[in-house]
C-alpha positions in Angstrom: -92.3 -54.8 -40.9 -92.6 -58.6 -40.9 -90.0 -61.1 -40.1 -89.7 -64.8 -40.4 -90.0 -66.6 -37.0 -88.1 -69.5 -35.9 -87.9 -72.1 -33.0 -86.5 -69.4 -30.7 -89.7 -67.6 -31.0 -91.8 -70.4 -29.5 -92.4 -68.8 -26.2 -93.4 -65.4 -27.5 -95.6 -66.9 -30.2 -97.4 -69.2 -27.8 -98.1 -66.1 -25.4 -99.4 -64.4 -28.5 -101.7 -67.3 -29.3 -103.2 -67.2 -25.9 -103.7 -63.3 -26.2 -105.4 -63.6 -29.6 -107.5 -66.7 -29.1 -109.6 -67.2 -26.0 -110.5 -70.8 -27.0 -109.6 -73.1 -29.8 -106.0 -71.9 -30.0 -103.0 -74.0 -31.2 -101.5 -76.1 -28.6 -97.8 -75.2 -27.7 -96.5 -78.4 -29.4 -98.4 -77.6 -32.5 -96.8 -74.1 -32.7 -93.4 -75.7 -32.1 -94.1 -78.2 -35.0 -95.0 -75.4 -37.3 -91.9 -73.4 -36.4 -89.6 -76.4 -37.0 -91.3 -77.6 -40.2 -89.3 -77.1 -43.3 -92.6 -76.9 -45.3 -94.0 -74.1 -43.1 -93.2 -70.4 -42.7 -94.3 -68.1 -39.8 -94.3 -64.4 -40.3 -94.5 -62.0 -37.3 -94.6 -58.4 -36.7 -92.8 -57.2 -33.6 -94.2 -54.4 -31.5 -92.3 -52.4 -28.9 -92.9 -55.1 -26.2 -94.1 -58.1 -27.9 -95.5 -59.7 -31.2 -98.3 -57.7 -32.6 -99.2 -59.9 -35.5 -98.4 -63.5 -36.7 -99.3 -65.7 -39.7 -98.5 -69.4 -40.1 -98.3 -70.9 -43.6 -97.9 -74.4 -44.7 -96.7 -75.4 -48.3 -98.3 -78.4 -49.8 -97.3 -79.1 -53.5 -98.4 -76.0 -55.5 -100.6 -74.7 -52.8 -100.0 -72.6 -49.7 -102.3 -73.1 -46.8 -102.8 -70.3 -44.3 -103.0 -72.1 -41.0 -103.5 -69.0 -38.9 -103.7 -65.2 -39.0 -103.7 -63.3 -35.8 -103.4 -59.6 -34.9 -103.2 -58.3 -31.3 -106.5 -57.0 -30.2 -105.2 -53.4 -29.7 -103.6 -53.4 -33.1 -106.6 -54.6 -35.1 -108.3 -52.5 -37.8 -105.1 -50.8 -38.9 -104.4 -52.9 -42.0 -101.9 -55.3 -40.5 -104.0 -58.4 -41.5 -104.2 -57.1 -45.1 -100.5 -56.6 -45.2 -99.9 -60.0 -43.8 -102.1 -61.7 -46.5 -100.3 -59.6 -49.2 -97.0 -60.9 -47.8 -98.2 -64.5 -47.9 -99.3 -63.9 -51.6 -95.9 -62.5 -52.3 -94.3 -65.5 -50.9 -96.5 -67.8 -53.0 -95.4 -65.8 -56.1 -91.8 -66.2 -55.2 -92.2 -70.0 -54.7 -94.1 -70.3 -57.9 -97.3 -71.5 -56.1 -100.6 -71.3 -58.0 -103.1 -71.2 -55.1 -103.5 -69.9 -51.5 -106.0 -71.7 -49.4 -107.4 -71.4 -46.0 -110.3 -72.7 -43.8 -112.5 -70.3 -41.6 -115.2 -71.0 -39.1 -118.6 -70.6 -40.7 -119.5 -68.5 -37.7 -116.5 -66.1 -38.0 -118.4 -63.5 -40.1 -115.8 -60.8 -39.7 -113.0 -63.0 -41.0 -115.1 -64.4 -43.8 -115.8 -60.8 -45.1 -112.2 -59.9 -44.6 -111.0 -62.8 -46.9 -113.7 -62.1 -49.4 -112.5 -58.4 -49.6 -109.2 -59.7 -50.4 -110.4 -61.8 -53.3 -110.8 -65.2 -51.6 -113.7 -67.3 -52.8 -115.6 -70.0 -50.9 -115.4 -73.4 -52.6 -117.2 -75.6 -50.1 -118.3 -76.3 -46.5 -116.2 -78.7 -44.4 -118.7 -80.1 -41.9 -117.3 -80.9 -38.5 -113.8 -79.6 -39.7 -112.6 -78.4 -36.3 -111.9 -80.9 -33.5 -114.6 -79.3 -31.4 -117.2 -80.1 -34.2 -117.6 -76.8 -35.8 -118.0 -76.4 -39.5 -115.6 -74.4 -41.7 -115.7 -72.8 -45.1 -112.8 -73.8 -47.5 -111.7 -70.6 -49.4 -109.0 -70.1 -52.0 -107.4 -67.5 -54.3 -105.5 -68.0 -57.4 -102.1 -66.5 -57.3 -101.0 -64.8 -60.5 -97.4 -65.0 -61.2 -95.4 -61.9 -61.7 -91.9 -61.3 -63.0 -89.6 -59.5 -60.5 -87.6 -56.7 -61.6 -83.9 -57.5 -61.9 -82.1 -57.2 -58.6 -85.2 -57.7 -56.5 -84.2 -59.8 -53.5 -86.4 -62.9 -52.8 -88.5 -63.2 -49.7 -86.2 -65.7 -47.8 -86.0 -66.7 -44.2 -83.4 -64.0 -43.7 -85.3 -61.2 -45.4 -87.8 -58.7 -43.8 -91.2 -58.4 -45.4 -93.5 -55.5 -45.5 
């Protein structure tokens, strides 16, 4: 089950960032900025001892940008990433957003295929996108609005997501 993270989660999320990304990880102050930003949302899945998955989203107009998706190495290949992306799309529908976007390294073939399987399409190459000079693909997916059944609670900061 996913929950919305807040500033009190900074230490745990930064430790998780170090666990999941050997290099090119977010700096601690950047994670803090995301957690405190009113236009951002961070979803986490807690394991028995620590965070097992995290996703950081940023809302820009009618677009949601996926800033980061991470699953603990021992928890990978069990559908958590897929469920996280589905939760992000549900948040987009709730907020009336029309598009979800992300950038992914052109060398991260596993992630590129993952996003393609979920219906994301490449719409361009961003040359030198990353601060270390690596290129990225820009990918997007249109979000089709759905009507919620009466009585369905919204996915708010206080709710849990699955």
